[in-house]
Structure formats: C-alpha cells, structure tokens
C-alpha positions as CSV (number, residue, x, y, z in Angstrom):
1,M,94.1,86.7,61.4
2,I,95.8,90.1,62.2
3,K,99.5,90.8,61.7
4,H,101.6,93.4,63.3
5,I,104.9,94.3,62.2
6,V,107.4,97.2,63.5
7,M,110.5,97.9,63.1
8,F,112.6,100.1,64.8
9,K,116.1,101.6,64.1
10,L,118.3,101.7,67.7
11,K,121.1,103.5,68.6
12,E,123.9,103.4,71.4
13,A,122.4,103.9,74.6
14,D,123.7,103.7,78.5
15,G,126.9,102.4,77.1
16,K,125.3,99.6,75.0
17,S,125.8,99.4,71.2
18,E,123.3,99.3,68.7
19,Y,123.8,95.7,68.1
20,E,123.8,94.8,72.1
21,N,120.8,97.2,72.5
22,A,118.7,94.7,69.8
23,L,120.1,91.7,72.0
24,E,118.5,93.1,75.1
25,A,115.3,94.4,73.0
26,K,114.9,90.5,71.8
27,K,115.5,88.8,75.2
28,R,113.0,91.3,76.8
29,F,110.8,90.6,74.2
30,D,110.5,87.2,74.7
31,N,109.1,88.1,78.2
32,V,106.3,89.7,76.3
33,I,105.7,87.1,74.2
34,A,105.1,84.2,77.2
35,N,103.3,86.7,79.4
36,V,100.6,87.7,76.7
37,P,98.1,85.3,76.1
38,Q,96.8,87.1,73.1
39,L,99.9,86.7,71.0
40,Q,99.5,83.9,69.1
41,R,102.9,84.0,67.5
42,G,105.7,86.3,68.3
43,E,109.4,86.7,66.7
44,V,112.2,88.8,66.8
45,V,114.8,89.4,64.0
46,I,118.0,91.5,64.5
47,N,119.1,93.1,61.1
48,S,121.9,91.4,59.5
49,A,125.4,93.2,60.2
50,D,125.9,92.4,56.4
51,A,123.3,94.8,55.5
52,P,122.8,98.3,54.7
53,Q,123.4,100.4,58.0
54,D,120.7,103.0,57.4
55,N,118.3,99.7,57.6
56,Y,116.4,99.1,60.9
57,T,117.7,97.5,63.3
58,I,115.3,95.2,65.1
59,S,111.5,94.0,63.7
60,L,108.7,92.1,65.7
61,L,106.6,90.2,63.4
62,C,103.2,89.6,65.8
63,D,100.0,87.9,65.2
64,F,97.1,88.1,66.8
65,D,93.5,86.2,66.2
66,T,91.3,90.0,66.2
67,I,92.2,93.5,66.3
68,D,90.9,93.3,69.7
69,D,93.3,91.1,70.7
70,L,96.1,93.2,69.2
71,N,94.6,96.4,71.2
72,A,94.9,94.2,74.6
73,Y,98.7,93.4,74.1
74,Q,99.8,97.1,73.8
75,T,97.8,98.1,77.1
76,H,99.4,94.5,78.5
77,P,101.8,94.9,81.6
78,A,104.7,93.0,79.7
79,H,104.0,95.2,76.3
80,V,104.2,98.5,78.7
81,E,107.8,97.6,79.9
82,F,109.1,96.5,77.2
83,G,107.9,99.9,75.3
84,K,109.7,101.8,78.1
85,F,113.0,100.0,77.3
86,I,112.5,100.6,73.3
87,G,111.5,103.8,74.3
88,A,114.9,104.9,75.6
89,V,116.6,103.2,72.8
90,K,115.5,103.9,69.7
91,T,115.6,106.7,67.1
92,D,112.8,105.3,64.4
93,R,109.6,103.1,64.7
94,A,107.7,102.0,61.6
95,C,104.4,100.1,61.4
96,I,101.6,98.3,59.9
97,D,98.9,96.0,61.1
98,Y,97.2,93.9,58.3
99,E,94.5,91.0,58.3
100,Y,95.4,87.8,56.6
C-alpha cells in the first residue's frame, strides 16, 4: 500500500476566509474520493481553530494499492479539477508518499 499525505496552507481568496476555503476544499475533494477508482481511501482533515496559526490548514490522507495507482490518480480529471481550485487558494504545500 502507498500512503499519500499532502498538506496545504491556505489563504483568503475570492472573498472567502482561509477556513471557508478549507471547507470548500474538503467538499471538492469528496468529489475526488467518489470518482477516482484507484483511491482506496481518502480523507480531508482541517486544522483545529485552537492550533497554532502557522500550522498547515488542511491535509489530504490517501491510500493506494500501488505507486501506479497513485500516478493514475494524479492525472485523473477529478483530481486535476481539484488541483485548479487548490492552486488558487494555497500558499504552501508539503507532501510525502511512502509504502506501508
């Protein structure tokens, strides 16, 4: 199995707060989860309002059977569409992919 963890620091954009953009990202990633067959498990978590403000805003936690499945996910139209949104509201990104 491959674990794919991505963290994003979001910003205010298009008249929405960082938190509102996090909620929108979560909603949009639900579409990715529903439509990418290679994605075995997907979850979006939002940083606690009580946590330090320099933390990342959201994290995507994803499981794939193989690295080839992860690569297919990266180019899937649902993921590409999500990427367009997140690209407009993120300031930073960090990622790790590992076998477990």
